[in-house]
Phi, psi and omega in degrees: 000144178281171181297320180295319178296318178297321180297313180291323177295319178295319178299317179294318180294320179295319178294323178293318178294324175298318178295321176296319177297319178294324177298316177299316178296318182294320178292324179289318183272351181059039178220145179057032180294321182296317177298316183297314179292318179295324180295317179294317179298318178298320178294314182300306182293324181292312181293317180296315179296318180294318179292325179294317181286332180272003180058041174084006182271111180289342180264010178289143181303328178294318178291322177299321180292326176296317179297316180292328175301320181281336171294320176296320178298320177295318180295322176294321177296318177295318179297318179295319180294316179297317180296325181291329183265006177273000000 
């Protein structure tokens, strides 16, 4: 794998682990469970579908767009959390 492919694969894995951590927090706090479960499902189907269409290339623009989609989801989650504690 090239350096760029490793970088995008690491980004996707980090976002997936973040989603798993958020799922644990959501189940423990009994809040935002639907978002947490849906986010993980969206990641699984999105990453698998993007990799299948990109023929396993982590540096393909389709896979990159999936990773950036989940970066946007993290930013929305942070915004909602900040808004909740104000």
